[in-house]
N, C-alpha and C positions, 0 to 999 in steps of 0.2 A: 547539452547543457554545456555551454559555454564558459559560465563563470563553477570553474573551479578552484577552491579557498586559497589551495596546496601549490597552485603555478601560479607562480609573482609575474608572470609575463603578460597574464591575459584579465583586462579588467572585466569587474562582473556586468552582467547584460541582463536586465530587467527582461520578462518572458513567461506566457501564461501554462501555468501548470499542466490545464488538460491539453495542450499543445505536444506535450514533453512524452507522450505516450501513445499512441494509434489505436485502437481495434482492428484485430484480425477476426476473422471470421473461425469458430470454433476453437479458439485458441485462447491459452490467457498469456500476455505479454508482460515482460517487464526490463525494469529500466532502472538501475544504481544510478545516485545524483551526489550521494555525498558516501565513502566509507571510510569510517575512521577506526580508531581502536576502541576507541568510546563508546560508537553507534552507528549506525546507517539509516538513511533516507531512502526507499525505492519507491517510485510510483507503478503501480500492475494496473492493467487495462485488463478485464473480465468479460469473454462474449458471453450472451445469453445462456444460461444454464453449465457455464463453464464454473470451474472453482478451486479449490485446493483441499484434499481430501485432510482429514483429523489430525493434526499433529502437536509439539507440543516446545514450548522457544525454553532456554534459560531463563531469561530477561523480559521484563517488561515490554511491551511492543502498544504504541497508539495506531488507531487507524483512523485517517478521515475520508470519508467519501466525496470525491469532487464531482462526477458527473453520476448519472443513472443510481440504482439501484441492488445492493445486496442484502445477502442475509449470511449473520456470520452467530455460529456455533460456539457458547465458551461453556464447558460445562456442562454439556446437555441441554445450556438452554437458550434457544433463540432469540435473534434480535436481526431487526429488519432497518436498515440505515438508507437515509436516502442522501442525495448532495446537501452536502453543509452538515453534514450531522459526524460525530466522533466517539470511538468507544475508546475502552484501553479494556486490551487484553493481561491478566496477570501474568509472572513469570511462571511455570510451571503449571500454567491448567489447559486442558486439551479444549484447541479450537481447530474448526474448519471457516473454511467460505464459499460461499457459489450467489452468482450472479442471478438475481430475478428476472433483469432486463442489464441489458449493457451497464458497470460500471466500471467507474474508472478511481482509485485511491493511491493514495499516500501512506505509505507504513513507515512510521519510527520506532527504532528499537536504539536501547539505550542498554547499552553494556557493564554502566558499574552504579 
């Protein structure tokens, strides 16, 4: 992304979210677009069947699915999300993600 808020020499540019991260066969691809002390925004592209194993995070996080379909488990309960849907993953709750079919998401984590 060419839009770096902390870089005063670059002007903001309009970009399509879906084109900022690409699928790779058999892989999970991530791209951090904002990384601050107070929070992060990270794009992910999951190939079908790929995922992230169960883990916890010390902060609340929001997942916005903008392409495809994913299965997100939070504290043992499964949620199937499709493009255009969002879910909050509460701090300290175990969660995992898996691609039902290839999917892309934006993960926002607030650290305060």
